[in-house]
C-alpha positions as CSV (number, residue, x, y, z in Angstrom):
1,M,0.0,0.0,0.0
2,K,1.2,3.5,-0.8
3,T,-0.2,6.7,0.6
4,S,1.0,10.1,-0.6
5,N,0.0,13.6,0.2
6,N,0.7,16.7,-1.8
7,Q,0.4,19.9,0.2
8,S,2.7,22.1,-1.9
9,R,-0.1,24.4,-2.9
10,F,-2.2,24.4,0.3
11,V,-4.8,27.2,0.5
12,S,-6.7,28.0,3.6
13,L,-10.2,28.9,2.7
14,M,-12.5,30.6,5.2
15,I,-16.0,31.8,4.5
16,S,-17.6,33.5,7.5
17,G,-15.7,31.0,9.8
18,T,-16.6,28.1,7.6
19,V,-14.3,25.7,5.6
20,V,-15.9,24.3,2.5
21,L,-15.0,21.0,0.8
22,C,-16.6,19.3,-2.1
23,C,-16.2,16.5,-4.7
24,L,-15.6,16.9,-8.4
25,L,-14.7,14.7,-11.3
26,L,-11.2,14.5,-12.7
27,A,-10.9,15.2,-16.4
28,G,-10.4,12.1,-18.5
29,G,-12.9,9.8,-16.9
30,P,-16.7,9.3,-17.5
31,A,-19.1,10.2,-14.8
32,Y,-21.4,7.5,-13.4
33,G,-24.7,7.8,-11.7
34,K,-26.1,10.6,-9.7
35,P,-24.3,12.9,-7.3
36,L,-23.9,11.6,-3.8
37,A,-24.4,14.5,-1.5
38,V,-23.8,18.0,-0.5
39,I,-21.9,18.3,2.8
40,A,-21.0,21.1,5.1
41,M,-18.3,21.6,7.7
42,Q,-17.6,24.5,9.9
43,A,-14.0,25.5,10.7
44,G,-12.9,24.8,14.3
45,G,-15.9,22.5,14.9
46,Y,-18.9,21.2,13.2
47,A,-22.0,23.4,12.7
48,N,-25.5,22.5,13.6
49,H,-28.5,24.1,11.9
50,D,-29.2,25.7,15.3
51,S,-30.2,29.4,15.3
52,G,-27.1,30.1,17.3
53,G,-24.7,28.4,14.9
54,E,-22.8,29.7,11.9
55,R,-24.5,29.4,8.5
56,I,-23.5,26.1,6.9
57,V,-21.9,26.5,3.4
58,P,-22.7,23.3,1.4
59,L,-20.2,21.1,-0.2
60,L,-20.8,19.7,-3.7
61,V,-20.1,16.0,-4.2
62,F,-19.9,14.8,-7.8
63,P,-19.8,11.2,-9.0
64,I,-16.4,9.5,-9.0
65,S,-14.7,9.0,-12.3
66,T,-13.0,5.7,-13.3
67,V,-10.4,4.9,-15.9
68,G,-9.4,1.3,-16.7
69,M,-11.5,-0.3,-14.0
70,T,-14.9,-1.6,-15.0
71,L,-17.6,-1.3,-12.3
72,S,-21.3,-2.2,-12.5
73,S,-23.9,0.4,-11.6
74,P,-24.7,-1.4,-8.2
75,E,-21.0,-1.5,-7.4
76,L,-20.5,2.2,-8.2
77,S,-23.6,3.0,-6.2
78,A,-22.2,1.1,-3.2
79,V,-18.9,2.9,-3.4
80,R,-20.7,6.3,-3.5
81,E,-22.8,5.3,-0.5
82,I,-19.7,4.3,1.4
83,L,-18.0,7.6,0.5
84,S,-21.0,9.5,1.8
85,V,-21.4,7.5,5.0
86,N,-17.7,7.8,5.9
87,L,-17.5,11.5,5.1
88,A,-20.4,12.0,7.5
89,R,-19.0,9.5,10.0
90,G,-19.4,10.5,13.6
91,G,-22.2,13.0,12.9
92,R,-19.8,15.8,12.0
93,F,-21.3,16.7,8.7
94,S,-24.8,17.5,7.5
95,I,-26.0,16.3,4.1
96,M,-28.1,18.5,1.8
97,A,-30.8,17.3,-0.5
98,E,-29.9,16.3,-4.1
99,S,-33.1,17.9,-5.3
100,D,-31.5,21.3,-4.8
101,I,-28.6,20.3,-7.0
102,R,-30.9,19.0,-9.7
103,K,-32.8,22.3,-9.6
104,R,-29.6,24.2,-10.1
105,L,-28.6,21.9,-13.0
106,S,-32.0,22.5,-14.6
107,E,-31.7,26.3,-14.2
108,Q,-28.4,26.1,-16.0
109,K,-30.1,24.1,-18.8
110,V,-28.0,21.1,-17.9
111,T,-30.0,17.9,-18.1
112,S,-27.6,15.6,-16.2
113,W,-24.2,15.6,-14.4
114,D,-22.6,14.1,-17.5
115,D,-23.4,17.3,-19.3
116,C,-21.6,19.4,-16.6
117,F,-18.2,18.2,-17.6
118,D,-16.2,21.5,-18.1
119,D,-14.7,23.8,-15.5
120,L,-17.1,26.6,-16.3
121,C,-20.1,24.5,-15.7
122,R,-18.7,23.2,-12.4
123,I,-17.7,26.6,-11.2
124,E,-21.1,28.0,-12.0
125,L,-22.8,25.1,-10.3
126,G,-20.6,25.5,-7.3
127,A,-21.4,29.2,-7.1
128,A,-25.1,28.5,-7.5
129,I,-25.2,26.4,-4.3
130,H,-22.5,28.3,-2.5
131,A,-19.8,25.6,-2.7
132,D,-16.3,26.9,-3.2
133,V,-14.0,23.9,-3.0
134,G,-14.2,20.6,-4.9
135,V,-12.7,17.2,-4.1
136,V,-11.8,15.7,-7.4
137,S,-11.9,11.8,-7.2
138,K,-10.6,9.4,-9.8
139,I,-10.1,5.6,-9.9
140,L,-7.2,4.6,-12.2
141,K,-6.2,1.1,-13.2
142,V,-3.0,0.5,-15.1
143,S,-2.2,-3.2,-15.7
144,D,-2.8,-4.9,-12.4
145,E,-2.3,-1.8,-10.3
146,C,-5.1,0.4,-9.1
147,S,-5.2,3.7,-7.2
148,L,-7.8,6.1,-5.9
149,S,-6.7,9.8,-6.2
150,V,-8.5,12.6,-4.4
151,T,-7.7,16.3,-4.9
152,M,-9.2,19.3,-3.1
153,Y,-9.8,22.0,-5.6
154,D,-10.7,25.7,-5.0
155,F,-13.4,26.8,-7.5
156,R,-12.5,30.5,-7.1
157,T,-8.7,30.4,-7.4
158,E,-8.5,27.2,-9.4
159,L,-5.7,26.1,-7.1
160,T,-5.1,22.7,-5.6
161,I,-5.6,22.7,-1.8
162,D,-4.5,19.2,-1.0
163,A,-4.2,15.8,-2.8
164,S,-4.0,12.2,-1.6
165,T,-3.4,8.9,-3.5
166,V,-4.1,5.5,-2.1
167,D,-3.2,2.2,-3.8
168,F,-5.5,-0.8,-3.6
169,D,-5.6,-4.4,-5.0
170,C,-8.1,-3.7,-7.8
171,S,-10.9,-5.6,-6.1
172,V,-14.2,-3.9,-5.2
173,K,-13.6,-4.7,-1.6
174,G,-10.2,-3.0,-1.9
175,L,-11.8,0.0,-3.6
176,K,-14.3,0.4,-0.8
177,A,-11.5,0.2,1.8
178,A,-9.5,2.9,-0.1
179,V,-12.6,5.2,-0.1
180,I,-12.9,4.7,3.7
181,S,-9.2,5.5,4.1
182,V,-9.4,8.7,2.0
183,A,-12.6,9.8,3.7
184,A,-10.8,9.5,7.1
185,T,-8.0,11.7,5.7
186,L,-10.5,14.4,4.5
187,R,-12.2,14.3,7.9
188,G,-8.9,15.1,9.5
189,D,-8.7,11.7,11.2
190,A,-5.8,9.2,11.0
191,P,-6.7,6.7,8.3
192,Q,-6.3,3.0,8.8
193,P,-4.2,1.0,6.2
194,V,-6.4,-0.1,3.3
195,S,-5.5,-3.8,3.9
196,Q,-6.7,-3.5,7.5
197,I,-10.0,-1.8,6.5
198,A,-10.6,-4.5,3.8
199,S,-10.4,-7.2,6.5
200,Q,-13.3,-5.7,8.3
201,P,-16.6,-7.0,6.7
202,A,-18.8,-4.4,8.4
203,A,-16.6,-1.5,7.2
204,V,-16.5,-2.5,3.5
205,A,-20.3,-3.3,3.6
206,G,-20.9,0.4,4.1
207,N,-22.1,0.3,7.7
208,A,-22.0,3.6,9.5
209,P,-21.3,4.1,13.2
210,P,-24.5,4.4,15.1
211,V,-26.0,7.7,16.0
212,V,-27.9,8.2,19.3
213,V,-31.4,9.5,19.0
214,N,-31.8,11.4,22.3
215,P,-35.4,10.9,23.5
216,N,-35.4,14.5,24.8
217,Q,-34.0,16.1,21.6
218,A,-34.8,14.2,18.4
219,G,-33.1,14.9,15.1
220,G,-36.1,16.4,13.4
221,P,-37.0,19.8,11.9
222,R,-37.5,22.7,14.3
223,D,-40.4,25.2,14.1
224,D,-38.1,27.6,12.4
225,G,-37.4,25.2,9.5
226,T,-33.9,24.4,10.6
227,A,-32.8,21.0,12.0
228,V,-31.1,19.7,15.1
229,R,-28.6,17.0,14.9
230,P,-29.3,14.1,17.3
231,S,-27.2,14.0,20.5
232,R,-24.3,11.7,20.6
233,S,-23.8,11.8,24.3
234,G,-24.0,8.7,26.5
235,K,-22.7,5.2,26.1
236,Q,-23.9,3.3,23.1
237,P,-23.2,-0.2,21.6
238,S,-21.5,-0.8,18.3
239,A,-23.6,-0.6,15.1
240,P,-24.9,-4.0,13.9
241,S,-22.9,-5.7,11.1
242,D,-25.2,-6.8,8.3
243,P,-24.7,-8.0,4.7
244,A,-26.8,-5.3,3.3
245,G,-24.6,-2.5,4.5
246,H,-27.2,-0.4,6.3
247,S,-26.6,2.9,8.1
248,W,-28.0,2.4,11.6
249,V,-29.4,4.8,14.2
250,Y,-29.2,3.9,17.8
251,V,-32.4,4.5,19.8
252,P,-31.8,4.3,23.6
253,G,-35.4,3.3,24.4
254,G,-37.7,4.8,27.0
255,T,-41.3,5.4,27.8
256,F,-43.7,7.4,25.6
257,R,-47.4,8.0,25.2
258,M,-48.6,6.0,22.2
259,G,-51.7,7.0,20.2
260,D,-53.7,10.2,19.9
261,P,-56.8,11.1,21.9
262,D,-57.9,13.3,19.1
263,G,-57.0,11.0,16.2
264,Q,-58.9,8.1,14.6
265,A,-60.6,5.4,16.6
266,D,-57.8,2.9,16.0
267,E,-55.3,5.3,17.7
268,R,-57.0,4.8,21.0
269,P,-56.8,4.2,23.9
270,V,-53.7,6.3,24.4
271,H,-51.3,4.4,26.6
272,D,-47.8,4.4,28.0
273,V,-45.3,2.1,26.3
274,T,-41.8,1.3,27.5
275,L,-39.2,0.1,25.0
276,P,-35.7,-1.3,25.4
277,P,-32.9,0.1,23.3
278,F,-32.7,-0.8,19.6
279,F,-31.2,0.1,16.3
280,V,-33.2,1.2,13.3
281,T,-32.0,1.6,9.7
282,R,-31.6,5.2,8.8
283,T,-33.3,4.8,5.4
284,E,-36.1,2.7,3.9
285,V,-34.5,-0.4,2.4
286,T,-33.1,0.5,-1.1
287,V,-33.2,-1.5,-4.3
288,E,-29.5,-2.1,-4.2
289,Q,-29.7,-3.4,-0.6
290,Y,-32.5,-5.7,-1.4
291,S,-30.7,-6.9,-4.5
292,R,-27.9,-8.2,-2.3
293,C,-30.4,-10.5,-0.5
294,V,-31.7,-11.7,-3.9
295,Q,-28.2,-12.4,-5.1
296,A,-27.5,-14.3,-1.9
297,G,-30.5,-16.5,-2.7
298,R,-32.3,-15.5,0.5
299,C,-35.0,-13.2,-0.9
300,S,-37.4,-13.4,-3.9
301,E,-37.6,-10.6,-6.4
302,P,-40.2,-7.8,-5.8
303,G,-43.0,-7.1,-8.1
304,V,-42.3,-5.6,-11.6
305,E,-45.6,-3.9,-12.3
306,K,-45.8,-0.3,-13.4
307,G,-44.5,1.9,-10.5
308,C,-42.3,-0.8,-9.0
309,T,-38.8,0.5,-8.3
310,W,-37.3,-3.0,-9.0
311,V,-38.1,-2.4,-12.7
312,N,-35.4,0.2,-13.3
313,R,-33.4,-0.6,-10.1
314,K,-32.2,3.0,-9.9
315,A,-29.5,3.5,-7.2
316,G,-30.8,5.1,-4.0
317,M,-34.4,4.3,-4.6
318,P,-36.4,2.6,-1.9
319,V,-37.6,-0.8,-2.8
320,N,-41.4,-1.1,-3.0
321,C,-43.8,-3.9,-4.4
322,V,-42.8,-6.4,-1.7
323,T,-45.2,-8.3,0.4
324,W,-45.0,-8.4,4.2
325,A,-43.4,-11.8,4.1
326,Q,-40.7,-10.6,1.7
327,A,-40.0,-7.6,3.9
328,E,-39.7,-9.9,7.0
329,Q,-37.5,-12.3,5.1
330,F,-35.1,-9.6,4.1
331,A,-35.0,-8.2,7.7
332,A,-34.1,-11.7,9.0
333,W,-31.3,-12.0,6.4
334,A,-30.0,-8.7,7.5
335,G,-29.9,-9.9,11.1
336,G,-33.0,-8.1,12.3
337,R,-36.8,-7.9,12.0
338,L,-39.5,-5.4,11.0
339,P,-40.2,-2.7,13.6
340,A,-43.1,-3.1,16.0
341,E,-45.7,-0.4,15.7
342,S,-44.6,1.0,19.0
343,E,-41.0,1.1,17.9
344,W,-41.9,2.9,14.7
345,E,-44.0,5.5,16.5
346,F,-41.4,6.0,19.2
347,V,-38.8,6.8,16.5
348,A,-41.3,9.1,14.6
349,R,-42.1,10.9,17.8
350,G,-38.4,11.5,18.5
351,G,-38.5,9.2,21.5
352,S,-40.2,10.8,24.5
353,G,-40.2,14.1,22.7
354,G,-43.7,13.5,21.6
355,F,-43.7,15.0,18.1
356,A,-47.2,15.0,16.8
357,W,-46.0,14.7,13.2
358,A,-43.4,12.2,12.1
359,S,-40.1,13.7,13.3
360,A,-41.6,17.2,13.3
361,T,-43.5,19.7,15.4
362,V,-45.4,21.1,12.4
363,A,-47.3,19.3,9.6
364,P,-45.0,18.5,6.7
365,Q,-46.1,19.4,3.2
366,C,-44.6,19.3,-0.3
367,P,-41.8,19.6,-1.1
368,G,-40.7,19.0,2.5
369,A,-42.1,15.5,2.4
370,I,-42.8,13.2,-0.5
371,I,-46.6,12.9,-0.1
372,R,-49.6,13.8,-2.2
373,G,-49.7,17.5,-2.9
374,V,-51.6,18.9,-5.8
375,T,-50.4,15.7,-7.6
376,P,-48.9,12.4,-6.1
377,G,-45.3,12.4,-4.9
378,C,-45.1,16.2,-4.9
379,G,-45.5,16.2,-8.7
380,Q,-43.1,13.3,-9.5
381,N,-45.8,10.6,-9.4
382,G,-43.7,8.2,-7.5
383,P,-41.2,7.8,-4.7
384,A,-37.9,9.7,-4.5
385,L,-34.3,8.8,-3.6
386,V,-34.0,8.0,0.1
387,C,-32.8,10.8,2.3
388,S,-33.2,13.3,-0.5
389,L,-34.9,16.0,1.5
390,R,-33.4,19.0,3.2
391,A,-35.1,18.1,6.5
392,D,-33.3,14.8,6.4
393,S,-29.9,16.3,6.0
394,P,-28.5,16.0,9.6
395,T,-26.4,12.9,9.7
396,G,-28.1,10.2,11.7
397,R,-31.7,11.4,11.4
398,P,-34.0,8.5,10.2
399,C,-35.1,9.6,6.8
400,D,-38.5,9.7,5.1
401,L,-40.6,8.9,8.2
402,D,-43.1,11.4,6.9
403,G,-43.3,10.4,3.3
404,N,-41.9,8.6,0.3
405,L,-43.2,5.1,1.1
406,R,-45.5,3.8,3.7
407,E,-43.8,1.0,5.7
408,W,-44.7,-2.5,6.7
409,V,-44.3,-3.2,10.5
410,R,-44.4,-6.3,12.5
411,D,-47.8,-6.2,14.1
412,W,-51.1,-7.7,13.1
413,Y,-53.6,-4.9,12.8
414,S,-56.4,-4.4,15.3
415,A,-59.0,-1.7,15.1
416,R,-58.3,-0.7,18.7
417,Y,-55.2,-1.1,21.0
418,E,-55.7,-4.2,23.1
419,P,-55.2,-4.7,26.8
420,G,-51.6,-5.6,27.4
421,S,-50.3,-3.2,24.8
422,T,-48.4,-1.3,27.5
423,A,-46.1,-4.3,28.1
424,P,-42.4,-3.9,27.0
425,G,-41.9,-5.4,23.6
426,Y,-45.6,-5.7,22.9
427,V,-46.1,-6.4,19.2
428,G,-49.8,-6.4,18.7
429,P,-52.4,-9.1,18.6
430,K,-51.3,-12.8,18.1
431,R,-53.4,-13.2,14.9
432,G,-55.3,-11.2,12.3
433,S,-56.0,-10.8,8.6
434,L,-54.2,-7.5,8.0
435,R,-50.7,-6.3,8.9
436,S,-50.2,-2.8,10.2
437,V,-48.6,-0.2,7.9
438,R,-47.0,3.0,9.3
439,G,-46.0,6.4,7.9
440,A,-47.0,8.3,4.8
441,G,-46.2,7.5,1.2
442,W,-46.1,9.4,-2.0
443,L,-49.8,8.7,-2.5
444,S,-50.7,9.8,1.1
445,F,-52.4,13.0,2.1
446,Q,-50.9,15.2,4.9
447,A,-53.0,13.6,7.7
448,A,-51.1,10.3,7.2
449,T,-47.9,12.0,8.3
450,R,-49.0,12.2,12.0
451,S,-46.9,10.1,14.2
452,A,-49.9,8.2,15.6
453,A,-51.6,7.6,12.2
454,R,-52.2,3.9,11.5
455,D,-53.0,1.9,8.3
456,A,-53.3,-1.7,7.4
457,E,-53.0,-3.9,4.3
458,N,-53.3,-7.4,3.1
459,P,-49.9,-9.0,3.9
460,D,-50.1,-11.2,0.8
461,R,-50.2,-8.3,-1.6
462,F,-47.6,-5.7,-2.6
463,F,-48.1,-2.0,-3.2
464,I,-46.3,0.7,-5.1
465,D,-46.3,3.0,-2.1
466,V,-45.2,0.5,0.6
467,G,-41.7,-0.3,1.6
468,F,-40.0,-1.1,4.9
469,R,-37.0,-0.6,7.2
470,V,-35.3,-2.9,9.7
471,V,-34.7,-2.9,13.5
472,V,-32.2,-4.9,15.6
473,P,-32.5,-5.1,19.4
474,A,-29.4,-3.5,21.0
475,Q,-27.2,-6.0,22.8
């Protein structure tokens, strides 16, 4: 392994006390897929979207270019996901919605990232979203030797700020390990050797370190439209290791009031529920994560009717058109299970914080949540990429609880909460004909985004607006 750093042209960039970094493509390689993220970092510490913090200047992250090394779309998607997870590792960065970037591209009459290939387009795009520094990333394969090069580039001065090159063994696992090593360097942390990272299955699967959701301060939007990053204080166990490569959020557990006295009849009686600690996947399960289970021979393929995301298998899209049994089968393969209704509502309420709306104190609406506005899906007539909304930007916040897809949960549905539902670990009645579904989807109206709102579906059918996420009890 070789690691080299070039700091001969280091430039210290400050914008109102904020350092800005971002990822661009190197010339000479084609771009693949969609952009990963926009990330912000404040100098001398990491900024919250708190009213008392500095304004966060976003970082533009372009796709990685590759020369000589052939990678499939799912492999490239996994590499981009790992890059994003590890740049945001430890809750130090916030991630901005890709929808803003697409809007800027459209305003510049650029239809895709592939069309924004010259310096002028990149500089204009960086200026449009207030990103000033790019990190240019390139995978290069010559004969049997491969390297990942990352260069920090100042849009305004066109000077190189820093550069790093890491060699790897030309395997996909080695590439993922190289990405993790480079991301650590960009974070200012001491990177591990690539070979050591590659020997850690959980790391190269893309698992993120867990983030604590503090029951007294959830990571949801505030009344002023900003967001609060979840607290990371207190002891927490290690994130689960799973073959799908999920990002996990640690939920310490606690007691909360479940239901709504002013809601529908099936939301009553309101009752106290005490839950032990658990982990929940940050996102709804994506098509690429589900495909790993299919490739492993442990899951059957989802439906392929019109509106099913499995048809196009676009990277970053949540998987829909799965039955309850398919969702539970995937969860078991990933080492977990579907959430209980009480667990889902506890997360949506921000623990004991008691949010009336899923992760929010005010009712979400388009485009802040992918629900039915004037038209379904806020005009896009379908689900969106997971974690693609500004409100979901703080690292660690569970995404899309208030829209995108409704979600299968573990419980059989009952029209009224039964006696005994206050017991720890209660998972609903022992039998039934319908399974409970929680949250709002792209076909749902605003009322469905309430934390206590309940729904139910035939578990033997699949739906274009229903997906799922996974929980694992904390050890």
